[in-house]
Backbone as ProteinMPNN parsed JSONL, in Angstrom:
{"seq_chain_A": "MNKVCATWYPTIFPEKCDGCSRFNEPRCVKFCPHGVYSLINGKAVVANPQNCIYGCTACESICPKKAILFPQRGSFGQTFRRDKCLLKRVKCEGCGKIFLTNEDTNLCLDCKKKLGY", "coords_chain_A": {"N_chain_A": [[-40.04, -144.968, -96.807], [-39.109, -146.287, -93.745], [-38.29, -149.441, -92.655], [-37.902, -151.86, -90.099], [-35.301, -154.305, -89.656], [-35.835, -157.677, -90.559], [-35.852, -160.667, -88.594], [-32.884, -162.426, -88.753], [-31.251, -165.347, -88.971], [-29.401, -168.433, -88.681], [-30.44, -171.836, -89.413], [-29.886, -174.856, -87.794], [-29.411, -178.161, -88.624], [-29.951, -180.722, -86.583], [-29.621, -183.464, -86.997], [-27.617, -183.602, -88.841], [-25.442, -182.244, -87.723], [-22.399, -182.814, -86.075], [-20.922, -181.669, -84.142], [-18.503, -181.038, -85.142], [-16.738, -183.228, -84.933], [-14.706, -184.447, -86.348], [-12.82, -182.489, -86.494], [-12.265, -181.975, -83.922], [-13.339, -179.77, -82.676], [-15.981, -177.375, -82.474], [-16.585, -175.82, -85.337], [-18.263, -173.666, -86.235], [-19.034, -172.458, -83.824], [-16.595, -171.57, -82.836], [-15.829, -169.92, -84.945], [-17.766, -167.805, -85.378], [-17.914, -164.386, -84.763], [-19.844, -163.086, -83.348], [-21.107, -164.519, -81.428], [-23.302, -166.209, -81.938], [-23.683, -168.964, -81.844], [-23.715, -171.889, -79.691], [-22.347, -174.738, -77.998], [-24.071, -177.562, -77.246], [-24.658, -180.525, -75.624], [-22.856, -181.802, -77.346], [-23.454, -180.828, -79.876], [-23.816, -178.117, -82.195], [-25.788, -175.252, -81.533], [-28.179, -172.669, -82.216], [-27.851, -170.235, -80.199], [-28.001, -167.519, -79.649], [-29.8, -165.92, -81.539], [-30.462, -163.27, -82.086], [-28.063, -161.968, -82.278], [-27.036, -162.423, -84.76], [-25.919, -161.206, -87.907], [-27.615, -159.496, -90.392], [-27.669, -160.857, -93.581], [-25.155, -162.035, -93.434], [-23.516, -164.986, -94.121], [-21.331, -166.465, -93.642], [-20.534, -168.529, -91.873], [-21.927, -170.709, -92.786], [-20.551, -171.835, -94.926], [-18.301, -172.94, -93.706], [-19.052, -175.174, -92.374], [-18.502, -178.534, -92.152], [-20.331, -180.606, -92.418], [-22.475, -179.533, -93.668], [-24.637, -178.581, -92.176], [-25.728, -176.164, -91.548], [-28.017, -173.684, -92.436], [-29.225, -170.817, -94.082], [-31.925, -168.413, -94.418], [-33.282, -167.32, -97.593], [-32.176, -164.185, -98.818], [-34.088, -162.342, -99.872], [-36.474, -163.307, -98.958], [-38.083, -162.286, -96.956], [-39.856, -160.297, -97.621], [-39.667, -157.597, -97.132], [-38.491, -154.214, -97.288], [-35.223, -153.448, -96.775], [-33.349, -151.324, -94.662], [-30.475, -149.674, -95.706], [-28.554, -148.582, -93.978], [-28.817, -150.038, -91.658], [-28.851, -152.781, -92.111], [-27.009, -153.929, -93.895], [-23.749, -155.265, -94.206], [-20.622, -153.858, -93.216], [-17.14, -153.458, -93.708], [-14.818, -153.218, -91.154], [-12.014, -151.956, -89.366], [-10.724, -152.969, -86.351], [-10.169, -150.817, -83.641], [-8.974, -151.589, -81.338], [-7.541, -154.115, -81.577], [-6.804, -154.337, -84.218], [-7.885, -156.173, -85.946], [-9.743, -157.095, -88.845], [-13.193, -156.896, -89.314], [-16.668, -157.746, -89.941], [-19.619, -155.819, -89.744], [-22.864, -154.466, -88.889], [-23.225, -152.407, -87.284], [-22.546, -149.176, -85.761], [-19.548, -149.034, -84.932], [-16.147, -149.266, -83.833], [-14.851, -151.268, -82.656], [-14.114, -154.686, -82.299], [-15.999, -157.659, -81.433], [-14.583, -159.189, -79.527], [-12.811, -157.284, -78.377], [-14.689, -155.507, -77.339], [-15.81, -157.113, -75.341], [-13.564, -157.449, -73.686], [-13.249, -154.849, -72.781], [-15.558, -154.526, -71.394], [-18.009, -153.813, -72.566]], "CA_chain_A": [[-40.521, -145.567, -95.584], [-38.089, -147.088, -93.08], [-38.764, -150.625, -91.955], [-36.843, -152.506, -89.328], [-34.804, -155.557, -90.217], [-36.444, -158.926, -90.119], [-34.929, -161.534, -87.88], [-32.012, -163.174, -89.659], [-30.38, -166.264, -88.251], [-29.318, -169.741, -89.337], [-31.058, -173.043, -88.883], [-28.941, -175.967, -87.735], [-30.067, -179.456, -88.688], [-29.257, -181.521, -85.571], [-29.281, -184.791, -87.509], [-26.377, -183.478, -89.624], [-24.365, -181.68, -86.909], [-21.677, -183.738, -85.197], [-20.035, -180.87, -83.291], [-17.207, -181.048, -85.837], [-15.922, -184.246, -84.266], [-13.502, -184.75, -87.127], [-11.861, -181.403, -86.256], [-12.137, -181.863, -82.471], [-13.827, -178.477, -82.216], [-17.12, -176.883, -83.241], [-16.061, -174.752, -86.19], [-19.14, -172.489, -86.265], [-18.97, -171.809, -82.514], [-15.31, -170.879, -82.767], [-15.715, -168.964, -86.046], [-18.686, -166.658, -85.342], [-17.471, -163.348, -83.831], [-20.995, -162.455, -82.707], [-21.638, -165.392, -80.382], [-24.609, -166.745, -82.31], [-23.748, -170.4, -81.557], [-23.178, -172.535, -78.493], [-22.277, -176.192, -78.117], [-24.875, -178.204, -76.216], [-24.727, -181.977, -75.837], [-22.016, -182.203, -78.47], [-23.925, -180.288, -81.148], [-23.969, -176.667, -82.25], [-27.156, -174.735, -81.51], [-28.298, -171.22, -82.351], [-28.162, -169.802, -78.836], [-28.256, -166.072, -79.631], [-30.152, -165.543, -82.911], [-30.507, -161.814, -82.199], [-26.711, -161.47, -82.539], [-26.665, -162.69, -86.147], [-25.906, -160.022, -88.754], [-28.393, -159.711, -91.609], [-26.909, -161.058, -94.818], [-23.925, -162.781, -93.215], [-23.678, -166.437, -94.234], [-19.957, -166.977, -93.65], [-20.411, -169.789, -91.137], [-22.552, -171.786, -93.566], [-19.553, -172.48, -95.785], [-17.257, -173.632, -92.942], [-19.611, -176.379, -91.756], [-18.13, -179.686, -92.971], [-21.485, -181.49, -92.593], [-23.539, -178.755, -94.328], [-25.754, -178.6, -91.238], [-26.171, -174.792, -91.325], [-28.745, -173.13, -93.576], [-29.807, -169.491, -93.876], [-33.038, -168.108, -95.327], [-32.896, -166.495, -98.736], [-32.195, -162.778, -98.401], [-35.304, -161.641, -100.278], [-37.655, -164.067, -98.572], [-38.825, -161.658, -95.873], [-40.893, -159.42, -98.146], [-39.512, -156.248, -96.589], [-37.415, -153.384, -97.802], [-34.286, -153.287, -95.675], [-32.595, -150.069, -94.628], [-29.056, -149.88, -95.975], [-27.713, -148.213, -92.842], [-29.016, -150.923, -90.522], [-28.892, -154.201, -92.403], [-25.918, -154.452, -94.69], [-22.477, -155.335, -93.503], [-19.494, -153.044, -93.667], [-15.848, -153.938, -93.227], [-14.27, -152.261, -90.185], [-10.779, -152.351, -88.694], [-10.859, -152.764, -84.907], [-9.2, -149.891, -83.052], [-8.313, -152.247, -80.215], [-6.585, -155.169, -81.936], [-6.431, -154.237, -85.621], [-8.552, -157.212, -86.728], [-10.794, -156.665, -89.758], [-14.414, -157.642, -89.054], [-17.868, -157.256, -90.6], [-20.655, -155.42, -88.801], [-23.873, -153.518, -89.342], [-23.296, -151.436, -86.201], [-21.589, -148.072, -85.78], [-18.544, -149.371, -83.925], [-14.78, -149.481, -84.297], [-14.296, -152.316, -81.8], [-14.633, -156.027, -82.563], [-16.71, -158.246, -80.307], [-13.609, -159.584, -78.503], [-12.336, -156.087, -77.672], [-15.819, -155.002, -76.552], [-15.897, -157.961, -74.151], [-12.427, -157.131, -72.816], [-13.477, -153.523, -72.197], [-16.769, -154.557, -70.606], [-19.177, -153.233, -73.251]], "C_chain_A": [[-39.434, -146.463, -95.006], [-38.728, -148.246, -92.335], [-37.6, -151.226, -91.192], [-36.46, -153.818, -89.987], [-35.598, -156.735, -89.691], [-35.391, -159.739, -89.381], [-34.168, -162.383, -88.887], [-31.118, -164.06, -88.81], [-30.405, -167.62, -88.942], [-30.213, -170.774, -88.667], [-29.979, -174.113, -88.881], [-29.758, -177.261, -87.727], [-29.336, -180.405, -87.743], [-28.87, -182.92, -86.059], [-28.006, -184.778, -88.355], [-25.187, -183.045, -88.761], [-23.729, -182.751, -86.03], [-20.725, -182.99, -84.268], [-18.63, -180.809, -83.84], [-16.244, -182.036, -85.194], [-14.648, -184.556, -85.043], [-12.424, -183.684, -86.942], [-11.594, -181.196, -84.773], [-12.512, -180.49, -81.924], [-15.032, -178.071, -83.056], [-16.705, -175.659, -84.061], [-16.943, -173.501, -86.182], [-19.101, -171.729, -84.94], [-17.697, -170.985, -82.4], [-15.226, -169.735, -83.788], [-16.537, -167.693, -85.853], [-18.241, -165.612, -84.316], [-18.611, -162.697, -83.049], [-21.678, -163.342, -81.671], [-23.018, -165.951, -80.675], [-24.767, -168.186, -81.829], [-23.227, -170.751, -80.168], [-23.131, -174.026, -78.775], [-23.029, -176.792, -76.942], [-25.013, -179.674, -76.579], [-23.992, -182.417, -77.095], [-22.436, -181.687, -79.825], [-24.033, -178.768, -81.064], [-25.453, -176.317, -82.248], [-27.103, -173.227, -81.69], [-28.787, -170.706, -81.005], [-28.558, -168.334, -78.763], [-28.616, -165.59, -81.027], [-30.178, -164.031, -83.124], [-29.134, -161.217, -82.5], [-26.292, -161.635, -83.989], [-26.828, -161.418, -86.978], [-26.631, -160.322, -90.057], [-27.473, -159.812, -92.828], [-25.64, -161.859, -94.655], [-24.23, -164.277, -93.268], [-22.325, -167.133, -94.164], [-19.828, -168.322, -92.961], [-21.008, -170.966, -91.899], [-21.505, -172.553, -94.374], [-18.461, -173.211, -95.0], [-17.748, -174.915, -92.294], [-19.313, -177.593, -92.632], [-19.296, -180.638, -93.25], [-22.65, -180.803, -93.316], [-24.819, -178.755, -93.483], [-26.349, -177.213, -90.997], [-26.834, -174.269, -92.597], [-29.336, -171.782, -93.186], [-31.003, -169.3, -94.792], [-32.512, -167.328, -96.528], [-33.072, -165.038, -98.34], [-33.49, -162.072, -98.754], [-36.573, -162.274, -99.766], [-38.502, -163.407, -97.489], [-39.93, -160.731, -96.355], [-40.832, -158.022, -97.58], [-38.425, -155.515, -97.351], [-36.489, -153.098, -96.634], [-33.531, -151.975, -95.79], [-31.12, -150.367, -94.796], [-28.209, -149.618, -94.733], [-27.857, -149.165, -91.655], [-28.799, -152.396, -90.846], [-27.733, -154.738, -93.217], [-24.608, -154.349, -93.928], [-21.47, -154.354, -94.081], [-18.235, -153.601, -93.022], [-15.227, -152.842, -92.366], [-12.983, -152.83, -89.612], [-10.906, -151.983, -87.222], [-9.762, -151.833, -84.401], [-8.43, -150.526, -81.905], [-7.222, -153.21, -80.63], [-6.141, -155.14, -83.397], [-7.07, -155.273, -86.524], [-9.622, -156.581, -87.627], [-12.019, -157.529, -89.471], [-15.574, -156.991, -89.802], [-18.918, -156.933, -89.555], [-21.7, -154.565, -89.495], [-24.084, -152.438, -88.282], [-22.308, -150.295, -86.435], [-20.605, -148.303, -84.641], [-17.189, -149.521, -84.587], [-14.07, -150.512, -83.43], [-14.939, -153.652, -82.157], [-15.288, -156.561, -81.296], [-15.763, -158.646, -79.178], [-13.131, -158.385, -77.694], [-13.454, -155.454, -76.841], [-15.948, -155.789, -75.258], [-14.793, -157.63, -73.173], [-12.63, -155.8, -72.087], [-14.779, -153.434, -71.404], [-17.977, -153.905, -71.244], [-20.285, -154.217, -73.324]], "O_chain_A": [[-38.894, -147.312, -95.715], [-39.601, -148.051, -91.488], [-36.447, -151.106, -91.604], [-37.218, -154.369, -90.785], [-35.98, -156.777, -88.522], [-34.191, -159.514, -89.534], [-34.768, -162.988, -89.775], [-30.316, -163.564, -88.019], [-31.327, -167.918, -89.702], [-30.669, -170.61, -87.535], [-29.242, -174.259, -89.855], [-30.676, -177.427, -86.924], [-28.229, -180.85, -88.048], [-27.891, -183.493, -85.58], [-27.385, -185.821, -88.562], [-24.051, -183.433, -89.035], [-24.42, -183.496, -85.335], [-19.83, -183.591, -83.674], [-17.675, -180.56, -83.104], [-15.082, -181.717, -84.944], [-13.623, -184.891, -84.449], [-11.248, -183.94, -87.201], [-10.79, -180.342, -84.399], [-12.064, -180.095, -80.848], [-15.091, -178.397, -84.242], [-16.5, -174.58, -83.506], [-16.423, -172.387, -86.129], [-19.13, -170.498, -84.929], [-17.717, -169.847, -81.93], [-14.616, -168.701, -83.514], [-16.044, -166.601, -86.14], [-18.192, -165.908, -83.122], [-18.37, -161.854, -82.185], [-22.703, -162.965, -81.102], [-23.817, -166.147, -79.76], [-25.865, -168.591, -81.446], [-22.43, -170.03, -79.567], [-23.799, -174.516, -79.686], [-22.676, -176.564, -75.786], [-25.426, -180.024, -77.684], [-24.453, -183.299, -77.818], [-21.842, -182.063, -80.835], [-24.307, -178.209, -80.003], [-26.267, -176.994, -82.876], [-26.105, -172.586, -81.359], [-29.982, -170.738, -80.71], [-29.359, -167.947, -77.913], [-27.808, -164.904, -81.653], [-29.938, -163.564, -84.237], [-29.05, -160.069, -82.935], [-25.295, -161.051, -84.413], [-27.767, -160.649, -86.771], [-26.303, -161.286, -90.748], [-26.618, -158.956, -93.058], [-25.086, -162.327, -95.65], [-25.098, -164.769, -92.546], [-22.199, -168.281, -94.59], [-19.077, -169.178, -93.428], [-20.619, -172.11, -91.667], [-21.573, -173.777, -94.488], [-17.754, -174.035, -95.581], [-16.955, -175.667, -91.727], [-19.821, -177.676, -93.75], [-19.252, -181.397, -94.218], [-23.689, -181.421, -93.548], [-25.925, -178.907, -94.001], [-27.366, -177.092, -90.314], [-26.287, -174.394, -93.692], [-29.881, -171.626, -92.093], [-31.094, -169.95, -95.833], [-31.428, -166.748, -96.478], [-34.004, -164.693, -97.613], [-33.951, -161.248, -97.964], [-37.663, -161.817, -100.109], [-39.557, -163.937, -97.14], [-40.842, -160.408, -95.595], [-41.846, -157.325, -97.55], [-37.557, -156.125, -97.975], [-36.921, -152.563, -95.613], [-33.125, -151.569, -96.879], [-30.575, -151.223, -94.1], [-27.255, -150.348, -94.465], [-27.06, -149.084, -90.72], [-28.582, -153.191, -89.932], [-27.51, -155.949, -93.209], [-24.408, -153.449, -93.112], [-21.472, -154.063, -95.277], [-18.276, -154.149, -91.921], [-15.121, -151.69, -92.788], [-12.87, -154.037, -89.396], [-11.164, -150.828, -86.883], [-8.582, -152.029, -84.69], [-7.353, -150.055, -81.541], [-6.107, -153.149, -80.114], [-5.203, -155.843, -83.772], [-6.837, -155.269, -87.733], [-10.317, -155.651, -87.219], [-11.91, -158.752, -89.391], [-15.484, -155.843, -90.238], [-19.092, -157.678, -88.591], [-21.448, -154.007, -90.563], [-25.02, -151.646, -88.379], [-21.358, -150.429, -87.206], [-20.807, -147.825, -83.524], [-17.099, -149.865, -85.766], [-12.844, -150.622, -83.46], [-16.158, -153.744, -82.3], [-15.145, -155.981, -80.219], [-16.089, -158.467, -78.005], [-13.053, -158.453, -76.467], [-13.198, -154.922, -75.761], [-16.17, -155.208, -74.196], [-15.034, -157.535, -71.969], [-12.235, -155.644, -70.931], [-15.077, -152.398, -70.809], [-18.889, -153.48, -70.535], [-21.348, -153.911, -73.865]]}, "name": "protein", "num_of_chains": 1, "seq": "MNKVCATWYPTIFPEKCDGCSRFNEPRCVKFCPHGVYSLINGKAVVANPQNCIYGCTACESICPKKAILFPQRGSFGQTFRRDKCLLKRVKCEGCGKIFLTNEDTNLCLDCKKKLGY"}
């Protein structure tokens, strides 16, 4: 039986987030290649949760204030389809950058934007 993926996205604790003031830049906003985050009023927010890739927690470890938290992977109570929910490593045909995705694509998010996808 094929089930669709549950929604997977981080929670940001606003009382912990300082917009990475010590680095003069929001690290999660700059880091995420899928545009999940935005900076609003000096703090990172989850602006596009639908863009988050199931199982990806890479941005959690770059947050110096530990303000980003993801749900546990098994907490949804669903069986996830391998072809839709797990990440695969892909080399972008446009720029050569290695990126992680669960989509059937050979272009990174930056190259897709440049080409108008």
